[in-house]
C-alpha positions as CSV (number, residue, x, y, z in Angstrom):
1,X,-14.3,-18.4,-0.8
2,X,-11.0,-18.3,0.6
3,X,-12.1,-21.8,1.7
4,X,-10.4,-22.9,-1.4
5,X,-7.6,-20.5,-0.8
6,X,-7.5,-21.9,2.6
7,X,-6.2,-25.0,0.8
8,X,-4.1,-22.6,-1.3
9,X,-3.0,-20.5,1.5
10,X,-4.5,-21.7,4.5
11,X,-5.4,-25.4,4.5
12,X,-1.8,-25.5,3.0
13,X,0.9,-23.3,4.1
14,X,0.1,-22.6,1.0
15,X,-1.5,-21.0,-2.0
16,X,0.7,-20.9,-0.7
17,X,1.0,-20.3,-0.3
18,X,1.1,-19.3,0.5
19,X,1.5,-19.5,-0.1
20,X,2.6,-20.3,1.3
21,X,3.5,-21.1,4.8
22,X,0.2,-21.4,1.1
23,X,2.6,-21.9,1.6
24,X,4.3,-22.3,2.3
25,X,4.5,-22.0,4.3
26,X,3.4,-23.5,2.1
27,X,1.2,-22.4,-0.2
28,X,1.4,-20.6,0.7
29,X,1.9,-19.3,2.5
30,X,1.0,-20.4,0.7
31,X,-0.2,-21.1,-0.3
32,X,0.1,-18.8,-0.9
33,X,0.3,-18.9,0.6
34,X,4.5,-13.5,0.6
35,X,4.1,-10.5,-1.4
36,X,4.1,-6.6,-1.4
37,X,3.1,-3.8,-3.6
38,X,4.2,-0.8,-1.5
39,X,6.3,2.0,-3.0
40,X,9.4,3.3,-0.9
41,X,10.1,6.8,-0.7
42,X,13.5,8.5,-1.8
43,X,15.8,9.3,1.2
44,X,19.3,8.8,1.5
45,X,22.0,7.5,-0.9
46,X,21.6,3.8,0.1
47,X,18.9,1.4,0.6
48,X,19.7,1.2,4.3
49,X,20.0,4.8,4.8
50,X,16.7,5.3,3.1
51,X,14.9,2.5,5.3
52,X,16.2,3.9,8.4
53,X,15.0,7.4,7.6
54,X,11.6,6.1,6.5
55,X,11.3,3.9,9.7
56,X,12.4,6.8,12.1
57,X,9.4,9.2,12.8
58,X,9.7,12.8,13.1
59,X,8.6,13.0,16.7
60,X,8.5,10.7,19.8
61,X,4.7,10.6,19.4
62,X,4.9,9.0,15.9
63,X,7.7,6.7,17.3
64,X,5.2,5.5,19.9
65,X,2.6,4.9,17.3
66,X,4.9,3.0,15.0
67,X,6.1,0.8,17.9
68,X,2.6,0.2,19.3
69,X,0.6,-1.0,16.2
70,X,1.2,-4.5,15.1
71,X,-0.7,-6.4,12.4
72,X,0.2,-9.9,13.7
73,X,-3.2,-10.3,15.9
74,X,-5.1,-9.5,12.8
75,X,-3.1,-11.9,10.6
76,X,-3.4,-14.6,13.1
77,X,-7.2,-14.2,13.3
78,X,-7.6,-14.1,9.5
79,X,-5.7,-17.3,9.0
80,X,-7.1,-19.0,11.8
81,X,-10.5,-18.3,10.3
82,X,-9.5,-19.5,6.8
83,X,-7.9,-22.8,8.2
84,X,-11.0,-23.6,10.2
85,X,-13.3,-23.6,7.1
86,X,-11.2,-24.7,4.3
87,X,-11.4,-28.4,4.3
88,X,-14.9,-28.4,5.6
89,X,-15.9,-26.3,2.5
90,X,-14.5,-29.1,0.3
91,X,-16.5,-31.7,2.2
92,X,-19.6,-29.9,1.7
93,X,-19.1,-29.5,-2.2
94,X,-18.4,-33.3,-2.2
95,X,-21.8,-34.0,-0.4
96,X,-23.8,-31.7,-2.4
97,X,-22.5,-32.9,-5.5
98,X,-23.2,-36.4,-4.5
99,X,-26.9,-35.8,-3.7
100,X,-27.7,-33.0,-6.1
101,X,-25.7,-33.8,-9.4
102,X,-25.4,-37.7,-9.0
103,X,-28.6,-38.2,-7.2
104,X,-27.3,-40.7,-4.6
105,X,-29.2,-41.0,-1.3
106,X,-28.5,-38.8,1.8
107,X,-27.2,-41.9,3.7
108,X,-24.9,-43.1,0.8
109,X,-23.2,-39.6,0.6
110,X,-23.0,-39.0,4.3
111,X,-19.4,-40.2,4.5
112,X,-18.4,-37.5,2.1
113,X,-18.9,-35.0,4.9
114,X,-15.7,-36.4,6.3
115,X,-16.7,-37.0,9.9
116,X,-16.7,-40.7,9.7
117,X,-14.1,-42.9,7.9
118,X,-15.8,-44.5,4.9
119,X,-15.3,-48.3,4.1
120,X,-14.4,-48.6,0.4
121,X,-16.0,-52.1,0.4
122,X,-19.5,-50.9,1.5
123,X,-21.9,-51.2,-1.5
124,X,-24.4,-48.6,-2.3
125,X,-26.9,-48.4,-5.1
126,X,-26.7,-45.7,-7.7
127,X,-29.7,-43.7,-9.2
128,X,-29.8,-46.3,-11.9
129,X,-30.0,-49.3,-9.5
130,X,-26.4,-50.3,-10.1
131,X,-24.5,-51.5,-7.0
132,X,-21.1,-49.6,-6.5
133,X,-18.5,-49.5,-3.7
134,X,-18.1,-46.3,-1.8
135,X,-14.7,-45.8,-3.4
136,X,-16.1,-46.0,-7.0
137,X,-18.7,-43.3,-5.9
138,X,-16.0,-40.9,-4.5
139,X,-13.8,-41.6,-7.6
140,X,-16.8,-40.7,-9.8
141,X,-17.7,-37.5,-7.9
142,X,-14.2,-36.0,-7.2
143,X,-13.5,-34.9,-10.8
144,X,-16.7,-32.8,-10.7
145,X,-15.9,-31.3,-7.4
146,X,-12.2,-30.5,-8.7
147,X,-13.9,-28.6,-11.7
148,X,-15.8,-26.5,-9.1
149,X,-12.7,-25.9,-7.1
150,X,-10.8,-24.9,-10.2
151,X,-13.7,-22.4,-11.2
152,X,-13.3,-20.8,-7.7
153,X,-9.6,-20.6,-8.1
154,X,-9.8,-19.0,-11.4
155,X,-12.4,-16.4,-10.2
156,X,-10.0,-15.7,-7.2
157,X,-7.1,-15.2,-9.4
158,X,-8.4,-13.0,-12.6
159,X,-9.6,-9.8,-10.8
160,X,-7.2,-9.8,-8.0
161,X,-4.3,-10.1,-10.5
162,X,-5.6,-7.1,-12.2
163,X,-6.2,-5.2,-8.9
164,X,-2.6,-5.9,-7.7
165,X,-1.1,-3.9,-10.5
166,X,-2.8,-0.6,-8.9
167,X,-2.9,-1.4,-5.1
168,X,0.8,-0.6,-4.6
169,X,0.9,2.7,-6.4
170,X,-2.5,3.8,-5.0
171,X,-1.5,2.9,-1.4
172,X,1.4,5.1,-1.7
173,X,-0.7,8.1,-2.2
174,X,-3.7,7.4,0.1
175,X,-2.5,5.0,2.8
176,X,-2.4,1.4,3.6
177,X,-5.3,1.2,6.1
178,X,-8.0,1.6,3.4
179,X,-6.7,-1.4,1.6
180,X,-6.6,-3.6,4.8
181,X,-10.1,-2.4,5.9
182,X,-11.4,-3.2,2.5
183,X,-10.0,-6.6,2.1
184,X,-10.9,-7.8,5.7
185,X,-14.6,-6.6,5.0
186,X,-14.7,-8.4,1.7
187,X,-13.5,-11.7,3.4
188,X,-16.0,-11.0,6.3
189,X,-19.1,-10.8,3.8
190,X,-17.7,-13.8,1.8
191,X,-17.7,-16.0,4.9
192,X,-21.2,-14.9,6.0
193,X,-22.6,-15.7,2.7
194,X,-21.1,-19.1,2.7
195,X,-22.5,-19.6,6.4
196,X,-26.1,-18.8,4.9
197,X,-25.6,-21.0,1.9
198,X,-24.5,-23.9,4.1
199,X,-27.6,-23.4,6.4
200,X,-29.8,-23.4,3.4
201,X,-28.2,-26.5,2.1
202,X,-28.8,-28.2,5.4
203,X,-32.5,-27.9,4.7
204,X,-32.8,-28.2,1.1
205,X,-30.6,-29.8,-1.7
206,X,-28.8,-27.0,-3.7
207,X,-26.7,-26.9,-6.6
208,X,-22.9,-27.0,-5.5
209,X,-22.1,-24.3,-8.1
210,X,-24.0,-21.7,-6.1
211,X,-21.0,-21.7,-3.7
212,X,-19.2,-19.6,-6.2
213,X,-21.2,-16.5,-4.9
214,X,-19.0,-17.0,-1.7
215,X,-15.9,-15.7,-3.6
216,X,-17.5,-12.5,-5.1
217,X,-17.1,-10.2,-2.2
218,X,-13.7,-11.2,-1.4
219,X,-12.7,-11.0,-5.0
220,X,-14.0,-7.6,-5.7
221,X,-12.1,-6.3,-2.6
222,X,-9.0,-7.5,-3.9
223,X,-8.6,-11.0,-2.6
224,X,-5.6,-12.5,-0.9
225,X,-3.4,-10.5,-3.3
226,X,-4.6,-7.1,-1.7
227,X,-4.5,-8.6,1.8
228,X,-0.9,-9.8,1.6
229,X,0.1,-6.6,-0.2
230,X,-1.4,-4.4,2.5
231,X,0.2,-6.5,5.1
232,X,3.7,-6.5,3.7
233,X,3.3,-2.6,2.8
234,X,2.6,-1.9,6.4
235,X,5.7,-4.0,7.5
236,X,7.8,-2.3,5.0
237,X,6.8,1.1,6.2
238,X,7.8,0.6,9.9
239,X,10.7,-2.0,9.6
240,X,14.3,-1.0,9.1
241,X,16.2,-2.6,6.4
242,X,18.2,-4.8,8.8
243,X,15.1,-6.2,10.5
244,X,12.8,-6.4,7.6
245,X,13.5,-10.0,6.7
246,X,13.0,-10.9,10.3
247,X,9.7,-9.0,10.5
248,X,8.6,-10.9,7.4
249,X,9.4,-14.2,9.1
250,X,7.6,-13.2,12.2
251,X,4.6,-12.4,10.2
252,X,4.9,-15.8,8.6
253,X,4.9,-17.1,12.0
254,X,1.7,-15.4,12.9
255,X,0.1,-16.7,9.8
256,X,1.3,-20.2,10.2
257,X,0.3,-20.1,14.1
258,X,-3.3,-19.2,13.0
259,X,-3.4,-22.0,10.3
260,X,-1.9,-24.5,12.8
261,X,-4.4,-23.8,15.4
262,X,-7.1,-23.9,12.9
263,X,-6.3,-27.1,11.5
264,X,-6.0,-28.7,14.9
265,X,-9.4,-27.3,16.0
266,X,-11.3,-27.7,12.9
267,X,-11.6,-31.5,12.9
268,X,-12.8,-31.6,16.5
269,X,-15.2,-28.8,16.3
270,X,-16.6,-30.1,13.0
271,X,-17.1,-33.7,14.4
272,X,-18.6,-32.3,17.6
273,X,-21.0,-29.9,15.9
274,X,-21.5,-29.2,12.1
275,X,-20.6,-27.2,9.1
276,X,-22.8,-24.3,10.2
277,X,-20.9,-23.8,13.6
278,X,-17.6,-24.1,12.0
279,X,-18.5,-21.3,9.5
280,X,-20.2,-19.2,12.1
281,X,-17.0,-19.3,14.2
282,X,-15.0,-18.4,11.2
283,X,-17.1,-15.4,10.6
284,X,-16.8,-14.2,14.0
285,X,-13.0,-14.4,14.0
286,X,-13.0,-12.3,10.7
287,X,-15.3,-9.9,12.5
288,X,-12.9,-9.7,15.3
289,X,-9.8,-9.1,12.9
290,X,-11.7,-6.3,11.1
291,X,-12.7,-4.8,14.4
292,X,-8.9,-5.0,15.5
293,X,-7.7,-3.1,12.3
294,X,-10.3,-0.5,12.5
295,X,-9.8,0.2,16.4
296,X,-6.2,-0.4,16.8
297,X,-4.2,-0.3,13.5
298,X,-3.1,3.2,12.7
299,X,-2.0,4.6,9.3
300,X,1.5,3.7,8.7
301,X,2.3,6.6,6.3
302,X,2.9,10.1,7.6
303,X,0.1,12.6,7.2
304,X,2.4,14.7,4.8
305,X,2.7,11.6,2.6
306,X,-1.0,11.1,2.0
307,X,-2.9,13.0,-0.5
308,X,-5.9,14.8,0.6
309,X,-6.8,16.8,-2.5
310,X,-7.2,16.1,-6.2
311,X,-9.0,13.5,-8.2
312,X,-11.4,10.9,-6.7
313,X,-9.7,8.2,-4.8
314,X,-11.6,5.6,-7.0
315,X,-10.5,7.2,-10.2
316,X,-6.9,7.6,-9.2
317,X,-6.9,3.8,-8.3
318,X,-7.4,3.0,-12.1
319,X,-4.7,5.1,-13.7
320,X,-2.9,3.3,-16.4
321,X,0.2,5.3,-16.6
322,X,1.0,3.8,-13.1
323,X,1.0,0.2,-14.7
324,X,3.1,1.5,-17.5
325,X,5.5,2.9,-15.1
326,X,5.7,-0.3,-13.2
327,X,6.3,-2.4,-16.2
328,X,8.9,0.1,-17.4
329,X,10.7,-0.2,-14.0
330,X,10.7,-3.9,-14.1
331,X,12.1,-4.2,-17.7
332,X,14.6,-1.3,-17.9
333,X,18.3,-2.1,-18.2
334,X,20.3,-2.3,-14.8
335,X,23.8,-2.4,-13.9
336,X,25.8,-5.7,-13.9
337,X,23.3,-8.7,-13.7
338,X,20.7,-6.8,-11.6
339,X,17.8,-7.0,-14.1
340,X,18.5,-11.0,-14.5
341,X,18.5,-11.5,-10.7
342,X,15.2,-9.7,-10.3
343,X,13.5,-11.5,-13.0
344,X,14.9,-14.8,-11.9
345,X,13.7,-14.1,-8.4
346,X,10.2,-13.1,-9.5
347,X,10.0,-16.3,-11.6
348,X,10.9,-18.6,-8.8
349,X,8.3,-16.7,-6.5
350,X,5.8,-17.1,-9.2
351,X,6.4,-20.8,-10.0
352,X,6.4,-21.6,-6.2
353,X,2.9,-20.2,-5.8
354,X,1.9,-21.9,-9.2
355,X,2.8,-25.2,-7.6
356,X,1.2,-24.3,-4.3
357,X,-2.2,-23.3,-5.9
358,X,-2.3,-26.3,-8.2
359,X,-1.2,-28.8,-5.5
360,X,-3.7,-27.7,-2.8
361,X,-6.4,-27.7,-5.3
362,X,-6.1,-31.6,-5.4
363,X,-4.2,-32.5,-2.4
364,X,-7.3,-33.2,0.1
365,X,-9.0,-35.4,-2.5
366,X,-5.8,-37.2,-2.9
367,X,-5.5,-38.1,0.8
368,X,-9.2,-39.1,0.8
369,X,-8.7,-41.3,-2.2
370,X,-5.4,-42.9,-1.4
371,X,-5.5,-43.2,2.5
372,X,-9.2,-42.8,3.2
373,X,-8.5,-40.0,5.4
374,X,-11.2,-38.1,7.3
375,X,-11.4,-34.4,7.8
376,X,-9.6,-34.8,11.2
377,X,-6.9,-36.8,9.7
378,X,-6.1,-34.2,7.1
379,X,-6.3,-31.2,9.5
380,X,-3.8,-33.0,12.0
381,X,-1.5,-33.4,9.1
382,X,-1.6,-29.9,8.2
383,X,-1.3,-28.7,11.6
384,X,1.9,-30.9,11.9
385,X,3.1,-29.5,8.5
386,X,2.8,-26.0,9.7
387,X,4.5,-26.8,13.1
388,X,7.5,-28.3,11.1
389,X,7.6,-25.3,8.9
390,X,7.6,-22.9,11.9
391,X,10.5,-25.0,13.6
392,X,12.2,-24.8,10.1
393,X,12.0,-21.0,9.9
394,X,13.4,-20.7,13.5
395,X,16.4,-23.0,12.5
396,X,16.9,-21.2,9.5
397,X,16.9,-17.7,10.8
398,X,18.6,-18.3,14.2
399,X,20.9,-21.2,13.5
400,X,21.7,-21.4,9.9
401,X,21.8,-17.6,9.5
402,X,22.8,-16.3,12.6
403,X,25.2,-18.9,14.2
404,X,28.7,-18.2,13.5
405,X,29.3,-22.0,12.8
406,X,27.1,-21.9,9.6
407,X,25.9,-18.2,8.6
408,X,24.4,-19.1,5.3
409,X,23.6,-16.3,3.1
410,X,20.1,-15.2,1.9
411,X,20.7,-16.9,-1.5
412,X,22.0,-20.1,0.4
413,X,19.0,-20.2,2.5
414,X,16.6,-19.9,-0.5
415,X,18.3,-22.8,-2.2
416,X,18.0,-24.9,1.0
417,X,14.3,-24.0,1.2
418,X,13.8,-25.1,-2.4
419,X,15.8,-28.4,-2.1
420,X,13.3,-29.1,1.0
421,X,10.3,-28.5,-1.4
422,X,11.7,-31.0,-4.0
423,X,12.3,-33.7,-1.5
424,X,8.9,-33.5,0.2
425,X,7.0,-33.6,-3.2
426,X,9.0,-36.4,-4.4
427,X,8.3,-38.3,-1.1
428,X,4.4,-37.6,-1.3
429,X,4.5,-38.8,-5.1
430,X,5.9,-42.2,-4.0
431,X,4.1,-42.6,-0.8
432,X,2.3,-46.0,-0.4
433,X,1.5,-45.8,3.4
434,X,0.2,-42.7,5.1
435,X,3.2,-42.4,7.6
436,X,5.4,-41.6,4.4
437,X,3.6,-38.4,4.1
438,X,4.8,-37.4,7.5
439,X,8.3,-38.6,6.6
440,X,8.0,-36.0,3.7
441,X,7.2,-33.3,6.1
442,X,10.5,-33.8,8.0
443,X,12.2,-33.4,4.6
444,X,10.4,-30.3,3.8
445,X,11.6,-28.6,7.1
446,X,13.0,-25.6,5.5
447,X,10.3,-24.9,3.0
448,X,8.7,-22.0,5.0
449,X,11.7,-19.5,4.6
450,X,11.6,-19.6,0.7
451,X,9.2,-16.6,0.5
452,X,10.8,-14.2,2.9
453,X,14.5,-14.9,1.6
454,X,13.4,-14.4,-2.0
455,X,11.7,-11.1,-1.2
456,X,14.6,-10.1,0.6
457,X,16.8,-10.7,-2.4
458,X,14.6,-8.3,-4.5
459,X,14.7,-5.8,-1.8
460,X,18.6,-5.7,-1.7
461,X,19.2,-5.8,-5.6
462,X,16.5,-3.0,-6.5
463,X,16.8,0.6,-5.5
464,X,14.6,1.7,-2.6
465,X,12.4,3.7,-4.8
466,X,11.6,0.8,-7.0
467,X,11.1,-2.0,-4.7
468,X,7.5,-1.5,-4.4
469,X,6.8,-1.5,-8.1
470,X,8.8,-4.8,-8.4
471,X,6.9,-6.2,-5.6
472,X,3.5,-5.2,-7.1
473,X,4.3,-7.0,-10.5
474,X,5.6,-10.2,-8.6
475,X,2.1,-10.2,-6.9
476,X,0.3,-9.9,-10.1
477,X,2.2,-12.7,-11.7
478,X,1.7,-14.7,-8.6
479,X,-2.1,-14.0,-8.7
480,X,-2.2,-15.1,-12.4
481,X,-0.4,-18.3,-11.9
482,X,-3.7,-20.3,-10.7
483,X,-5.3,-19.6,-14.0
484,X,-2.9,-22.1,-15.4
485,X,-1.9,-24.3,-12.4
486,X,-5.5,-25.0,-11.3
487,X,-6.6,-26.4,-14.8
488,X,-3.3,-28.2,-15.2
489,X,-3.4,-29.9,-11.9
490,X,-7.1,-30.8,-12.3
491,X,-6.3,-32.4,-15.7
492,X,-3.5,-34.4,-14.4
493,X,-5.3,-35.5,-11.2
494,X,-8.5,-36.5,-13.1
495,X,-6.4,-38.3,-15.8
496,X,-4.4,-40.3,-13.3
497,X,-7.0,-40.8,-10.6
498,X,-7.9,-44.5,-11.3
499,X,-4.2,-45.7,-11.4
500,X,-1.8,-43.1,-9.9
501,X,-3.6,-40.3,-7.9
502,X,-0.4,-39.1,-6.6
503,X,1.3,-38.5,-9.9
504,X,0.7,-34.7,-9.8
505,X,3.4,-34.6,-6.9
506,X,6.0,-35.5,-9.5
507,X,4.8,-32.4,-11.5
508,X,5.3,-30.3,-8.3
509,X,8.8,-31.7,-7.7
510,X,9.9,-30.8,-11.1
511,X,8.7,-27.2,-11.0
512,X,10.4,-27.0,-7.7
513,X,13.4,-28.1,-9.3
514,X,13.3,-25.5,-11.8
515,X,13.0,-22.7,-9.1
516,X,16.0,-24.3,-7.5
517,X,17.9,-23.8,-10.9
518,X,16.8,-20.1,-11.0
519,X,18.4,-19.3,-7.6
520,X,21.3,-21.5,-8.3
521,X,22.1,-19.1,-11.1
522,X,21.8,-16.3,-8.8
523,X,24.1,-17.9,-6.5
524,X,26.8,-18.4,-9.3
525,X,26.3,-14.5,-10.2
526,X,26.8,-13.6,-6.7
527,X,29.9,-15.6,-6.4
528,X,31.5,-14.4,-9.5
529,X,30.4,-10.7,-8.5
530,X,31.3,-11.0,-4.9
531,X,33.1,-7.4,-4.7
532,X,29.9,-5.6,-5.7
533,X,28.1,-4.0,-2.6
534,X,24.7,-5.3,-3.7
535,X,25.9,-8.9,-4.4
536,X,27.6,-8.9,-1.1
537,X,24.4,-8.0,0.7
538,X,22.4,-11.0,-0.6
539,X,25.7,-13.2,-0.2
540,X,25.7,-12.8,3.5
């Protein structure tokens, strides 16, 4: 589903994830959660000259086309749909596991739907006639649900990671629009399947593992990886070099706005209606997003850039020589410290999504266990988190970067963002009272700019004709990260659930600190090579 990814890139800003504003956002953004796999064409002697040439159309008609089409409305609708259903999906899994796997009565499992706040002292009788408090029941059920979420996360990572290696080069030849239409269609079909399964589960008890079927269409269409790749390819096609970072941040703002509104509304809609209604609304929003792309979004590549003859488009998609060229481009020797900077940035982006994917896999279960939060409590918290990140992005772009008093560099902004991530995770790890989580949000004010600033570093260091390949490999690595992070966070959470459920946040803080170290090395290189034009670009 991207329901779990909505807690990886929608319910947390992050898978970031989001990875990313699951980010992060979160994530990011966050969950996810900020990636691109598009190939830039050769034109001009410098990156800026190339970008301006590529962004300027050949006629006033194409200029009008480029100015009129925007993806932000579709991005807003998609992530609004994701955030509406993400946490609700986890409640459904908790409830179905309770009644199907552990054989508790329907009334005993009702609090797991997240509408009412359960009382840990209430006693219920197990299938074996043993009296247990509700907190013991949820502690018993959560590890099983985490395994289901981990399986979904792995399913949504393996195939998209493979597909991401081919998306960028293929879309350079055949256009961005087919990628967007395919991924939007996949998500719509996935959400319809989820709605049908939830309707069936309201009539009869079903195995919670059946909900893995919801992920299949979106995974086969490329998943979040293909979606974000298509979006950022589109932005890269039409945005000039000077405005590209700003366009990426504006896209992040649309993404986060959708998640914020979804998180605010989902608790109230769910409480007033039911899960079927929530998922039906989510499906409708995805249909509107698909309709918008089909009716209004034009192809960003010029007609002469798109291949219309030759081999089958499907056969061309799986050409292994494209992957070989991609790997060769990312590993070849480069002048000065360019290769080191590229790989340090790629590793920082991958680790950030690693944290977002793992963290969001267990964060909702953590706040239910630690603070007895309902779905509404959690969605309000996530909405607040997204608002804080939007404010942080505005402060970062218009005050810390633009104001003459500060004018932090791209690398400096990335360091500030990662420091915010470290502080927020540390506060969450030590939180005893619920309000401390909100205190952590204020410390994580700047976390939302990490993704755009990191990609801006890559776009300045690599030649224009190679940026797309580097983005594609980065996307693939980010897609693979949940294969490790989901099992790792699941193991840590299950092992510490009985005595310190928030311990996994220390793991997040440590990994963010490692990302900070990578970018700090780049900062040192930039300062020592300040006269180089490339390093001056990332240093201002």
